[in-house]
C-alpha positions as CSV (number, residue, x, y, z in Angstrom):
1,M,90.4,93.4,113.2
2,T,91.5,91.9,109.9
3,D,95.1,90.8,109.6
4,Y,96.6,91.9,106.3
5,K,100.2,90.8,107.0
6,N,100.0,88.1,104.3
7,E,98.5,90.4,101.7
8,D,100.0,92.8,99.2
9,A,98.7,96.4,98.4
10,L,98.9,98.9,95.7
11,V,98.7,102.6,96.6
12,L,97.9,105.2,94.0
13,F,100.3,107.9,95.1
14,S,100.0,111.6,94.1
15,G,102.6,112.9,96.6
16,G,100.1,114.9,98.6
17,Q,99.3,114.6,102.3
18,D,96.4,112.1,101.8
19,S,98.2,109.6,99.6
20,T,101.4,109.9,101.8
21,T,99.3,109.1,104.8
22,C,97.8,106.1,103.0
23,L,101.2,104.9,101.9
24,F,102.5,105.1,105.5
25,W,99.5,103.2,106.8
26,A,99.8,100.5,104.1
27,K,103.6,100.0,104.8
28,Q,102.7,99.3,108.4
29,T,99.7,97.0,107.5
30,F,100.6,94.9,104.5
31,R,103.4,92.5,103.7
32,N,104.4,94.2,100.4
33,V,103.3,97.6,99.1
34,E,103.7,99.1,95.7
35,A,103.2,102.8,95.0
36,L,101.9,103.9,91.6
37,C,102.5,107.4,90.5
38,F,102.3,108.9,87.0
39,S,102.6,112.3,85.4
40,Y,99.7,113.4,83.3
41,G,101.0,116.9,82.5
42,Q,99.4,118.9,85.3
43,R,100.6,122.5,85.4
44,H,101.2,122.6,89.2
45,S,103.4,119.6,89.3
46,L,106.7,120.1,91.1
47,E,108.0,116.5,90.8
């Protein structure tokens, strides 16, 4: 298995279940994790 403890990661984060799971995994796997989230005017946004 590859060791990513010396690597950084960027997670595209929507706030949904899938991207939240990916963010959780990345925080446990990589040295530094940045989450990128942006608003593009979707009608169903509750943020």
